[in-house]
N, C-alpha and C positions, 0 to 999 in steps of 0.2 A: 032749430035748434032739432037735434035728435037726440037718443038718449036712451044707450045699450045696453044692455047687463054687459059688464067685459066679464068671461064665468073663468079665466086664466086667475085672474086678481079677486075676482067676488068685489066688484066695483059695477055702478051703474057712472055710462062715461055718455058724455054727452060732445057733440058734435056740431060748428057751427053749419050751415045750409050752405057753403063755398065749395065752391067745384075743389080746388087743396085740403078742402076737409073729407070732400066725398073718395078724392087719393087715395086722404091717406087713411079709409076705411076700409077700400079695396085695399092696400097694401097689404092691411093688416091680417085683414080674410087671407089673403092669400099664403100671411106666411105661416096662418094657424091650422085653414081648410086646404082641398082637395077640389078644385071646380074647370070639373072638365067639357065645358062648354060655359060662353056667356051666357046664356039660358042662365041654365043651375045659379051662377053668379049672381046673376038680376035680376033670380027670385028671392036670395038669400039677404042681399040689402031692401028691397022687398018689403021682405018678411020682420025689417027693424028700421021698415020707413022709408026707406030709401028708394025713391022713382027714381030709374033712369031712363033712358032711352038707350034701344040699342046701338043710339049711330053713336051716345055718349061713354054709353060703358066703350066700347070701340076703339074710340078717341082716345078715354081714361086709361084703362090699357096700355095703348099703347106708347103717351106721355110716359108712364110710368117703365116699360121696357119690359112686356111680361112677355111672354113666349111662350108656347107651347112644346113639351120635353116631356117625353118618354117619363113614369114614375117608374115606382122596384119592382109596380108592379104590370108594368107595361102600358097601360093605361097612358092615354093624352091628354095631362095638365095644365093647370097653365102655370107655372111660375117665375119667380122677378127673378135678376142675377144678381148673385152679391156683389158689395160695393165694386171686388176682389173681378171678377164677372167683368160689368163694367167695360164695353170697348172705351180705349184712350184713344178720342181721337182731334185737332186742330177743333175741325168742324165745331165740336161741343162749349168748347172755352168759347169759339168762335161767335157761334148764336147765342149764347149768355154774354158775350160784350155788345152785341151788336144789340141786343135786346132792355138791361139793365144798367151797362154801363156808365155813370154821369159823370166822375172826373178821376183821377187818379192823378197821389203824390208822391212821391219817392223822395227821399231823406235816409240819409246814410245809408242803409241796408235796409229796410225797410218800406215797404209802395203800403198806401191806403189808398182802399178805393173803396167811391160814396155809387152808391144805388139806390134808388127807393124805395122805398119805407117798404119790409116784407122780401128783401130781393137778396139782400147780400148771401143767405146762404146757397139758391139755386147756384148764383155766379162763382161764390163758392167750394163748391161740388168736383163745380165743371175746372177752377184753378189745380185746385190737390190733383186733381187725377191728370193731367195735363204736365207732368211737371217739369217744367219752368226749369228751363239751368241755374242750379243755385241756391233751388229756393231752401227752407228747412223746416216751415212749420207754416201753416193762417189760423186762425183764428175770425171768426164769424160777430158778426149780433145782428142789428138788426136791419141795419141800412146804409153799413159800411162793413169791410172788409182788413185785417192783415193779412200784410202776408210777411215771413223772415229771411234772409234770402243769407249767403256769407258771405257778399261782400257786397258795398256802391255800385261796383260794375255790374252786376245784377241785378240788383236794384233797379238802377238804369236802365237796362236792356231789360228786364221787362216791363216796366210801367211806357219805355216806346212802341213796345212788342201789341199789349193790352192797349194801347190807345190805336192801335191801328185797324187789329181787329173789329175794335166798337165803330170806326166808322166804313166801317165793307157793311153791303150788305142793299 
């Protein structure tokens, strides 16, 4: 477990020693600070007791979607795309369906997706970005996602699409 003082809230934050927790810490650092190199970010993580190799940090940045952009002063810095800047493509939905979708049930205008514990948020984010026809919104828990559509027809079509995506890979 990693404990870090969160200066913005003046509290001591604890992080689990997992890849997901490490990536969340990196995400928070990139949102609050400016880093022009992986070495600089890695040094900051090490000061907080989070030791990672350059290869792991590079992979984490890639998985988070971090890119180098010019800041207001013209320096190249790492930034995370906002949700609205994240590219919307079927491959993301296809990827997450193939990786974590366990089952799909359509009931009236609703679809319930089941995932392994802890994976619902990943699939829900891809579903939300995919703009499925007739989708009104979704709610994700730990291992289930409820997706609501404007009609039973759209819900049934989405169910079939999601199942077909889960079988590709």
